[in-house]
N, C-alpha and C positions, 0 to 999 in steps of 0.2 A: 359705422354702426350697422350692424344686421338685425334685422326685425324677425322674431320667430313665434309662430302660435303654439302657445301651452293649453289652453282651452278656449273656451267661447268668450271670457272675457279677461283674458291673462296673457300678457306678451312677455317674451326675454329678450332684452336689447343686449348684443353682444360686441365687445369692442375689442376684441383680440384674444390671442391665446396665452400671451406672455404676462404675468404679474411683474409689474413695474412703475414707476412714478409717471410716466407718460399716460399709460392706461388709468391708472388711477385718477389722473387729472381729467381724462376725457369724462370717465363716469363721474366725477364730481360737477363738472360743467354741465352735463347732459341732465343729471340730477336737478340741479340749480334750476334750470330751463324749465324742466317739466313741472316742478313746484310752483314757477312763476307763471307760468303761461298756459298749464292744462289742470289746474287744481280744481277746476269746473266738473271734470269728468272722471278725476284718478280717485281710486278708492284706497291703494294702497302700494308703497314702493319698498322693495329691498335690493337696496345695492350690496354687490360682491366685489370680490378680486377684478373680475373683468366684463362684469354684466349688470343689469338692472332688472329684476322681476318686477313687472306692472300690471297692476289688476285696476280696470276700470269698470264705469257704471252704465250697463247696457241698456238703462231707462234713458240714458243721456246720449249714448254714442254707440255705433256698432263697429266692429272689429274693421272693416275696411277704412271708416273713419277715423279711428285712432291709428291706424297706418298713415293715413294721408296728414293728420297734423303731427304725428312724431316724424315723417319725413320734412314736413315743412319747417319744423323747430330745427331739425338737423343743419337745412339749408340756410336758415337765420344765423346760427351759430358759427357754421363754418366761414359765412361771408361777412361776420362781425368784425370789426376791429377793436371791439374792446378787449381791454386786459382780462386775462384769465380770472377766475374767482380767487379772491384773496386766501393765502392758506394760513389757517390759525396753527401757533403754535403752543401747546398745554404743556407747561411743566409740572410735574406731579411729584410730590413728597413721597420717599419710600424709606422705609426701615428694614434694612436687611441684616438685621441681627439675628443670633442665632434662635431666638425664643418663636421666630415667625418665618425664618429660611429652612423650612422642615426638609428640604431635600440638598441643602448646601453641600453636605456631607458625601452625598452620593454624585453629585454635579462634580465636586473637585476630584473625587477618584476616577471618576471615568474620563474626565477632560485633562486630569494631571496638572491643575491649576490649583492656586491657592484661592481661600475665600475672598481674599482683597483683589486679586486679579480677575475674578468673576464679576465683581461688584464694579471695579473700574471698567471692563470692557461692556458690561451692560448699561452703564450710566453714562457712556461716551457717545453715544449714538442718538441722532435724531430718527424717530421712528414713524412711517407712515400708517395711516389708519387705512387699511385694505377692505375690511368687511367688518360688520356687524351683525351677530347672530348667535346660536347656540343658545343664550338664554338672555332675556332684556339686558341691554345696556353692555353685552360682552363685545369688546373691541379686539379685532385680531389685528396686531401691529408687526411691522416687519420692516427690514429684516436684521436679523441680530448678525453681530459679528461672528464670521464662520468658525471662529474657536470656541464658540459658545452652542454649538449645534447639539441638541441632546434629543434623544428619543423619548416618546411619552412613558409613562409608567407603566409597566405590564399589567398590573393590577391596580384601576383607577381607585382613588379614595372614595368614600361613599360620602363624604362631607368636607368639602374645601372652605376653609373660613373666607368670610365675606372680606374681599379687599386684597386677597392674596394676590401676589405677583409671580406668574410663573413663564416657564420657557419649555417649546418644545420644537423640535426640528430648527427651523430658521425664523420661528416667530416667538413674541413675547405677548402677554397679555395679563389682565386683571380681572379677577373673579367678582362682578358686581354684588352677587349675592352668594350664600353659602349655598352650594350644589354639589354633587357628584363632580370629579374631575380627574384628568389624568395626567396635567402638566407638572412639570417640574417646579417645585414652590422655591424662591430664592429671597422674597420678601413679601411686605404689605405696606399698602397706603392707608392714609386715615381717612382719605376724601370718600364720600358718597359717589357710585360712578354711575348711579342711575339718575335722570333727568327726567321728571315726570312732564315737565314743560316742553321738552323737545319732541319733533317727530320721529326720532329714533329711539327714544327712551334712553339714550346715552347722553354723557357728558361729552363724549367725542363724536365727530362727525366723521364720515368716509371723506378720506382726501386730506383730514387734519394731521399735522404733526405734532408727535409727543416725545418729550425727554423727561427723564427721571432723575430725581434730585435725592441723593441719599440725605438723610436726617438721623440724627441720634435719637436713642431709645427715649429721652426725656422729651425732645420736640415731638416725636411721634405720637406721646401720650398727650400732651398739651394740645396737639391738633385734633384730639379726638378718637386717636387709635386705640385698639384693644388688642389684648395678648392672650385671650381665651378663644374657645373654639366656638364661640355662640355668634 
């Protein structure tokens, strides 16, 4: 772990340059340790693919003190024989039907795949939550099957319906609220993705694993899904 000062009360904790499961596990382990042992001085935590942005309370600790406590935490974690934090796997229902898969035709044409194949490839993988950002509850998941690699839309939508599931490059994500966005939309979940009781405001946490379970149109509606643009 490398520590870098961003400003007088913010540090950047770097764990490497490559995005992958090993680095994601390191981020999650240190994140849990900070929440457990440094909550008395930490103001905010923003985990990402290979780093954690940490803001601390200057009234309680200075920069050198924060460096010292983080280094001590790292030593304790490195010397600990405790098992790594348990990884949750969330299974999220998704309707991949034409009413909500607004870019499926474009995707199929670009990738030379049928809609059934796109759905099968997308729902067959367990994804890692690498980062949460862009908007509250928006979780970046990777990596998709290489055959589903799609560029973002050249012209982003001004309004993506809440719950929409999209792909972009080698990632996939669900829009937790109705916002502008340029990901290619292939489905929609009926679940609420914002959890106001979570420290990250997301149903998912960095380090979790996520699978998508295709459901029928009726099941989607029965679970509270919507087919409009609201």
